[in-house]
Phi, psi and omega in degrees: 000317178296319179297321178299317179295319180297313179296320177295317179296317177299318178297316180295317180295318179299315180293323182288323185279331185308311179297321179296319179294324179295316178297318181295320180298324178297319180289338178280346179295162177303119184298329179297328181299320176295318182295320182292332179296334180282341181281157180268180178285155180302146179231138179244136178211156178234155182254184179282168182283150180220162178290322181254155177293323180298318177296320178296321178296317179297321178296319178294319177301315181299316180294318178300313180302315181295319179295317180295315180301319180292318187280317187235354178102168183306321186303329185260358194276356181273116183293342177292337178268353186283157176255157173052050180283124180225136178250143172229117184239151177204172175292141177279168186287342183274103175058002177073003181278335185257160177245151174222137181238155175238138178238137175238129182207156176260111183291132177229156175287166179299150181302321182303317180296318182296319179295318179299317179294320179296319180296317181295323181293329185282341184250000000 
């Protein structure tokens, strides 16, 4: 009879602890993986030609920002929040005096929003 009570108690405790352990295991995962799920797929865009490469990069960023804003909204459109930002620049076809750049980046929401959502999930 005593053994039956012990086994029953262990079974109840195990069932009660299992959901808590599952929640804890989720928090032990790589925090970046949760953050990356909020990011969108990479987007590539190119800007207009400029005399300088820096100007061409800025034109590509502006074009990327506009495309991201149209596709996913204002929240994702700041390239400062993006991951894996890569530029590819070359001479433009007109006389080789101008530069044109292409930027590829993964749009992500601002860090403040991600921290707020993580805080809300924990409470």
